[in-house]
DSSP file (Angstrom, degrees, kcal/mol; ACC not computed):
  #  RESIDUE AA STRUCTURE BP1 BP2  ACC     N-H-->O    O-->H-N    N-H-->O    O-->H-N    TCO  KAPPA ALPHA  PHI   PSI    X-CA   Y-CA   Z-CA
    1    1 A M     >        0   0    0      0, 0.0     4,-1.6     0, 0.0     5,-0.1   0.000 360.0 360.0 360.0 -41.5  -28.6  -22.5  -20.2
    2    2 A S  H  >  +     0   0    0      1,-0.2     4,-2.2     2,-0.2     5,-0.2   0.816 360.0  58.8 -68.9 -28.8  -29.8  -19.6  -18.1
    3    3 A A  H  > S+     0   0    0      2,-0.2     4,-2.3     1,-0.2    -1,-0.2   0.898 105.5  48.9 -65.8 -39.0  -28.3  -21.1  -15.0
    4    4 A L  H  > S+     0   0    0      2,-0.2     4,-2.4     1,-0.2    -2,-0.2   0.879 109.6  52.4 -66.4 -37.6  -24.8  -21.0  -16.7
    5    5 A L  H  X S+     0   0    0     -4,-1.6     4,-2.1     2,-0.2    -2,-0.2   0.915 110.4  47.3 -64.0 -43.0  -25.4  -17.3  -17.7
    6    6 A V  H  X S+     0   0    0     -4,-2.2     4,-2.5     2,-0.2    -2,-0.2   0.914 112.5  49.6 -65.0 -43.5  -26.2  -16.4  -14.1
    7    7 A L  H  X S+     0   0    0     -4,-2.3     4,-2.4     2,-0.2    -2,-0.2   0.893 110.6  50.2 -62.9 -40.0  -23.2  -18.3  -12.8
    8    8 A A  H  X S+     0   0    0     -4,-2.4     4,-2.1     2,-0.2    -1,-0.2   0.903 111.2  48.8 -65.2 -40.7  -20.9  -16.5  -15.3
    9    9 A L  H  X S+     0   0    0     -4,-2.1     4,-2.2     2,-0.2    -2,-0.2   0.918 112.6  47.4 -65.2 -44.2  -22.4  -13.1  -14.3
   10   10 A L  H  X S+     0   0    0     -4,-2.5     4,-2.6     1,-0.2    -2,-0.2   0.890 111.3  51.8 -63.8 -39.9  -21.8  -13.9  -10.6
   11   11 A G  H  X S+     0   0    0     -4,-2.4     4,-2.2     2,-0.2    -1,-0.2   0.888 109.5  49.8 -64.0 -39.1  -18.3  -15.1  -11.3
   12   12 A T  H  X S+     0   0    0     -4,-2.1     4,-2.1     2,-0.2    -2,-0.2   0.923 111.7  47.4 -65.6 -44.7  -17.5  -11.9  -13.2
   13   13 A I  H  X S+     0   0    0     -4,-2.2     4,-2.3     1,-0.2    -2,-0.2   0.926 111.8  50.5 -62.6 -44.6  -18.8   -9.7  -10.4
   14   14 A W  H  X S+     0   0    0     -4,-2.6     4,-2.5     1,-0.2    -1,-0.2   0.896 109.2  52.3 -60.4 -40.3  -16.9  -11.7   -7.8
   15   15 A G  H  X S+     0   0    0     -4,-2.2     4,-2.4     2,-0.2    -1,-0.2   0.899 109.1  49.0 -63.7 -41.9  -13.7  -11.3   -9.9
   16   16 A F  H  X S+     0   0    0     -4,-2.1     4,-2.3     2,-0.2    -2,-0.2   0.925 112.8  47.3 -63.1 -44.6  -14.1   -7.5  -10.1
   17   17 A V  H  X S+     0   0    0     -4,-2.3     4,-1.9     2,-0.2    -2,-0.2   0.911 113.4  48.2 -64.3 -42.4  -14.6   -7.2   -6.3
   18   18 A R  H  X S+     0   0    0     -4,-2.5     4,-1.9     2,-0.2    -2,-0.2   0.920 112.6  48.0 -64.9 -44.2  -11.6   -9.5   -5.6
   19   19 A Q  H  X S+     0   0    0     -4,-2.4     4,-2.4     1,-0.2    -2,-0.2   0.886 109.5  53.1 -66.0 -38.8   -9.3   -7.6   -8.0
   20   20 A A  H  X S+     0   0    0     -4,-2.3     4,-2.3     1,-0.2    -1,-0.2   0.894 108.2  51.3 -63.2 -39.0  -10.4   -4.2   -6.5
   21   21 A G  H  X S+     0   0    0     -4,-1.9     4,-2.0     2,-0.2    -1,-0.2   0.890 110.3  48.7 -63.8 -40.1   -9.6   -5.5   -3.0
   22   22 A I  H  X S+     0   0    0     -4,-1.9     4,-2.3     2,-0.2    -2,-0.2   0.915 111.8  48.8 -66.5 -43.7   -6.1   -6.6   -4.2
   23   23 A V  H  X S+     0   0    0     -4,-2.4     4,-2.3     1,-0.2    -2,-0.2   0.916 111.9  48.6 -63.9 -43.7   -5.4   -3.2   -5.9
   24   24 A M  H  X S+     0   0    0     -4,-2.3     4,-1.9     1,-0.2    -1,-0.2   0.883 111.2  50.3 -65.3 -38.6   -6.5   -1.2   -2.8
   25   25 A A  H  X S+     0   0    0     -4,-2.0     4,-1.7     2,-0.2    -1,-0.2   0.909 112.1  47.2 -66.2 -41.8   -4.4   -3.3   -0.5
   26   26 A N  H  X S+     0   0    0     -4,-2.3     4,-2.4     1,-0.2    -2,-0.2   0.880 110.6  52.4 -66.4 -37.7   -1.3   -2.9   -2.7
   27   27 A R  H  X S+     0   0    0     -4,-2.3     4,-1.3     1,-0.2    -1,-0.2   0.885 109.0  49.8 -65.9 -38.5   -1.9    0.9   -2.9
   28   28 A A  H  < S+     0   0    0     -4,-1.9    -1,-0.2     1,-0.2    -2,-0.2   0.867 115.0  43.7 -68.8 -36.0   -2.1    1.2    0.9
   29   29 A V  H  < S+     0   0    0     -4,-1.7    -2,-0.2     1,-0.2    -1,-0.2   0.879 113.9  49.5 -75.7 -38.8    1.1   -0.7    1.3
   30   30 A A  H  < S+     0   0    0     -4,-2.4    -2,-0.2    -5,-0.2    -1,-0.2   0.709  87.3  95.1 -77.4 -21.4    3.1    1.0   -1.4
   31   31 A A     <  -     0   0    0     -4,-1.3     3,-0.1    -5,-0.2     5,-0.0  -0.594  70.0-141.0 -77.5 120.6    2.2    4.6   -0.4
   32   32 A P    >   -     0   0    0      0, 0.0     3,-1.6     0, 0.0     4,-0.2  -0.354  37.7 -79.5 -73.0 161.0    5.0    6.1    1.7
   33   33 A P  T 3  S+     0   0    0      0, 0.0     0, 0.0     0, 0.0     0, 0.0  -0.366 119.5  18.3 -60.5 136.4    4.0    8.4    4.7
   34   34 A G  T >  S+     0   0    0     -3,-0.1     3,-1.3    -2,-0.0    -3,-0.0   0.648  80.0 138.6  78.5  15.1    3.1   11.8    3.5
   35   35 A A  T <  S+     0   0    0     -3,-1.6    -1,-0.0     1,-0.3     5,-0.0   0.824  73.7  46.2 -64.0 -31.8    2.6   10.7   -0.1
   36   36 A G  T 3  S+     0   0    0     -4,-0.2    -1,-0.3    -5,-0.0     2,-0.1   0.462  91.6 109.4 -89.4   0.2   -0.4   12.9   -0.5
   37   37 A A    <   -     0   0    0     -3,-1.3     3,-0.1     1,-0.1     0, 0.0  -0.434  69.2-136.5 -77.9 149.4    1.2   15.9    1.1
   38   38 A A  S    S+     0   0    0      1,-0.2     2,-0.3    -2,-0.1    -1,-0.1   0.824  90.3   8.4 -71.2 -32.0    2.2   19.0   -1.0
   39   39 A A        -     0   0    0      2,-0.0     2,-0.5    35,-0.0    -1,-0.2  -0.993  64.4-149.8-148.3 149.7    5.6   19.2    0.9
   40   40 A T        -     0   0    0     -2,-0.3     2,-0.5    39,-0.3    -6,-0.0  -0.989  13.2-167.6-123.7 127.8    7.5   17.0    3.3
   41   41 A I        -     0   0    0     -2,-0.5     2,-0.6     2,-0.0    -2,-0.0  -0.952   9.2-151.6-118.0 131.5    9.8   18.5    5.9
   42   42 A T        -     0   0    0     -2,-0.5     2,-0.3     0, 0.0    -2,-0.0  -0.904  14.8-155.2-103.3 120.3   12.3   16.5    7.9
   43   43 A L        -     0   0    0     -2,-0.6     3,-0.1     4,-0.1    22,-0.0  -0.647  21.6-107.4 -93.3 151.3   13.1   18.1   11.2
   44   44 A A    >   -     0   0    0     -2,-0.3     3,-2.2     1,-0.1    -1,-0.1  -0.337  52.8 -79.1 -68.3 156.3   16.3   17.4   13.2
   45   45 A P  T 3  S+     0   0    0      0, 0.0    -1,-0.1     0, 0.0     3,-0.1  -0.374 121.3  17.2 -58.3 132.0   16.1   15.2   16.2
   46   46 A G  T 3  S+     0   0    0      1,-0.3     2,-0.2    19,-0.1    -2,-0.1   0.352  97.0 127.8  86.7  -5.0   14.7   17.3   19.1
   47   47 A A    <   -     0   0    0     -3,-2.2     2,-0.3    18,-0.1    -1,-0.3  -0.529  34.9-175.4 -83.5 151.1   13.4   20.0   16.9
   48   48 A R  E     -A   64   0A   0     16,-2.3    16,-2.8    -2,-0.2     2,-0.6  -0.993  30.4-110.9-144.7 151.0    9.8   21.2   17.1
   49   49 A I  E     -A   63   0A   0     -2,-0.3    14,-0.3    14,-0.2     3,-0.1  -0.723  27.2-176.1 -83.4 121.5    7.6   23.6   15.2
   50   50 A V  E     -     0   0A   0     12,-3.3     2,-0.3    -2,-0.6    13,-0.2   0.892  66.4 -11.7 -84.5 -45.2    6.8   26.6   17.4
   51   51 A S  E     -A   62   0A   0     11,-1.3    11,-2.7     2,-0.0     2,-0.4  -0.989  53.9-155.5-153.7 159.3    4.4   28.4   14.9
   52   52 A A  E     +A   61   0A   0     -2,-0.3     2,-0.3     9,-0.2     9,-0.2  -0.993  18.2 169.8-139.5 129.5    3.3   28.2   11.3
   53   53 A T  E     -A   60   0A   0      7,-2.3     7,-3.5    -2,-0.4     2,-0.4  -0.932  21.2-140.5-134.9 159.8    1.9   31.1    9.3
   54   54 A T  E     +A   59   0A   0     -2,-0.3     2,-0.3     5,-0.2     5,-0.2  -0.953  24.0 162.9-121.6 144.1    1.0   31.7    5.7
   55   55 A D  E >   -A   58   0A   0      3,-2.2     3,-1.2    -2,-0.4    -2,-0.0  -0.886  66.1  -9.6-160.5 127.3    1.5   34.9    3.7
   56   56 A A  T 3  S-     0   0    0     -2,-0.3     3,-0.1     1,-0.3    -2,-0.0   0.858 129.4 -48.3  54.1  43.1    1.6   35.6    0.0
   57   57 A G  T 3  S+     0   0    0      1,-0.3    19,-2.6    18,-0.1    20,-0.5   0.656 116.3 112.7  76.5  15.2    1.6   32.0   -1.0
   58   58 A K  E <   -AB  55  75A   0     -3,-1.2    -3,-2.2    17,-0.2     2,-0.5  -0.927  59.2-141.9-121.5 146.0    4.4   31.1    1.4
   59   59 A L  E     -AB  54  74A   0     15,-3.2    15,-2.7    -2,-0.4     2,-0.6  -0.936  17.3-161.0-103.4 124.1    4.3   28.9    4.5
   60   60 A V  E     -AB  53  73A   0     -7,-3.5    -7,-2.3    -2,-0.5     2,-0.5  -0.932   6.7-169.2-111.0 117.4    6.6   30.3    7.3
   61   61 A L  E     -AB  52  72A   0     11,-2.9    11,-2.5    -2,-0.6     2,-0.7  -0.911  12.7-154.7-108.5 129.5    7.6   27.8   10.0
   62   62 A H  E     -AB  51  71A   0    -11,-2.7   -12,-3.3    -2,-0.5   -11,-1.3  -0.923  22.3-170.4-100.0 116.2    9.3   28.9   13.2
   63   63 A V  E     -AB  49  70A   0      7,-3.1     7,-2.4    -2,-0.7     2,-0.5  -0.913  15.3-151.1-115.7 131.4   11.3   25.9   14.4
   64   64 A A  E     +AB  48  69A   0    -16,-2.8   -16,-2.3    -2,-0.4     5,-0.2  -0.897  21.3 178.3-100.5 126.4   13.0   25.5   17.7
   65   65 A T  E >   - B   0  68A   0      3,-2.6     3,-1.5    -2,-0.5   -18,-0.1  -0.819  43.2-109.3-120.7 162.1   16.1   23.2   17.7
   66   66 A P  T 3  S+     0   0    0      0, 0.0     3,-0.1     0, 0.0   -20,-0.1   0.809 120.5  48.2 -60.9 -28.2   18.5   22.2   20.5
   67   67 A G  T 3  S-     0   0    0      1,-0.3     2,-0.3    21,-0.1    -3,-0.0   0.346 130.4 -67.6 -93.4   5.9   21.2   24.3   18.8
   68   68 A G  E <   -B   65   0A   0     -3,-1.5    -3,-2.6    20,-0.2    -1,-0.3  -0.889  64.0 -62.0 137.7-169.2   19.0   27.4   18.3
   69   69 A G  E     -B   64   0A   0     18,-0.4    18,-3.6    -2,-0.3     2,-0.3  -0.643  38.9-169.7-110.2 168.9   16.0   28.4   16.2
   70   70 A E  E     -BC  63  86A   0     -7,-2.4    -7,-3.1    16,-0.3     2,-0.5  -0.989  17.0-140.2-154.2 156.8   15.3   28.7   12.6
   71   71 A V  E     -BC  62  85A   0     14,-2.8    14,-2.8    -2,-0.3     2,-0.4  -0.986  18.5-164.5-119.1 126.7   12.7   30.0   10.2
   72   72 A E  E     -BC  61  84A   0    -11,-2.5   -11,-2.9    -2,-0.5     2,-0.5  -0.940   3.1-158.4-114.4 134.2   11.9   27.9    7.1
   73   73 A I  E     -BC  60  83A   0     10,-2.9     9,-2.4    -2,-0.4    10,-1.7  -0.954  10.7-173.6-115.8 125.9   10.0   29.4    4.2
   74   74 A I  E     -BC  59  81A   0    -15,-2.7   -15,-3.2    -2,-0.5     2,-0.5  -0.971  24.7-127.7-124.6 130.7    8.1   27.0    1.8
   75   75 A D  E  >  -B   58   0A   0      5,-2.6     4,-2.5    -2,-0.4     5,-0.3  -0.646  15.2-153.8 -74.8 123.1    6.4   28.0   -1.4
   76   76 A L  T  4 S+     0   0    0    -19,-2.6    -1,-0.2    -2,-0.5   -18,-0.1   0.791  89.2  56.4 -72.0 -27.2    2.8   26.6   -1.3
   77   77 A A  T  4 S+     0   0    0    -20,-0.5    -1,-0.2     1,-0.1   -19,-0.1   0.910 124.3  20.2 -71.5 -41.8    2.4   26.3   -5.0
   78   78 A S  T  4 S-     0   0    0      2,-0.2    -2,-0.2   -39,-0.0    -1,-0.1   0.691  93.1-131.0-101.9 -21.3    5.5   24.1   -5.6
   79   79 A G     <  +     0   0    0     -4,-2.5   -39,-0.3     1,-0.3     2,-0.3   0.569  62.3 135.1  79.7   8.6    6.0   22.6   -2.1
   80   80 A K        -     0   0    0     -5,-0.3    -5,-2.6   -41,-0.1     2,-0.5  -0.661  63.5-113.4 -93.4 146.3    9.7   23.5   -2.3
   81   81 A Q  E     +C   74   0A   0     -2,-0.3    -7,-0.3    -7,-0.2     3,-0.1  -0.679  33.9 178.1 -76.1 122.0   11.7   25.2    0.5
   82   82 A T  E     +     0   0A   0     -9,-2.4     2,-0.3    -2,-0.5    -8,-0.2   0.616  60.5  10.6-102.8 -15.9   12.6   28.7   -0.8
   83   83 A G  E     -C   73   0A   0    -10,-1.7   -10,-2.9     2,-0.0     2,-0.3  -0.994  50.3-170.4-161.1 155.8   14.5   30.0    2.3
   84   84 A R  E     -C   72   0A   0     -2,-0.3     2,-0.5   -12,-0.2   -12,-0.2  -0.947   3.7-170.5-151.5 127.2   15.9   29.1    5.6
   85   85 A I  E     -C   71   0A   0    -14,-2.8   -14,-2.8    -2,-0.3     2,-0.4  -0.980  10.8-161.6-121.8 119.4   17.3   31.4    8.3
   86   86 A A  E     -C   70   0A   0     -2,-0.5     2,-0.3   -16,-0.2   -16,-0.3  -0.817   4.6-167.5-102.5 139.9   19.1   29.9   11.2
   87   87 A T        -     0   0    0    -18,-3.6   -18,-0.4    -2,-0.4    -2,-0.0  -0.921   8.0-148.1-122.4 151.3   19.7   31.7   14.5
   88   88 A T        -     0   0    0     -2,-0.3   -20,-0.2   -20,-0.2   -21,-0.1  -0.889  28.5-103.5-115.8 149.5   22.0   30.7   17.4
   89   89 A P              0   0    0      0, 0.0    -1,-0.0     0, 0.0     0, 0.0  -0.393 360.0 360.0 -70.1 150.0   21.3   31.4   21.0
   90   90 A P              0   0    0      0, 0.0    -2,-0.0     0, 0.0     0, 0.0   0.494 360.0 360.0 -67.7 360.0   23.3   34.3   22.6
């Protein structure tokens, strides 16, 4: 009788470990890139971030693009873009 109790306990532990492995594998596959990020910014092809600064709860990005430069302002609390200033080369 005690042997059956030990086997049942081992089977239960094995089941928990197996289920945890399945859940972790599904979570890793289902999470898109940047899922844990506060904000996601998509840059145009050929664009690069020149500098990034923070001030008064805002993230200010200076971005160089093939067609000119731009400044993007992002609210750190919400992760939303609050402003964008585009410049063109002379």
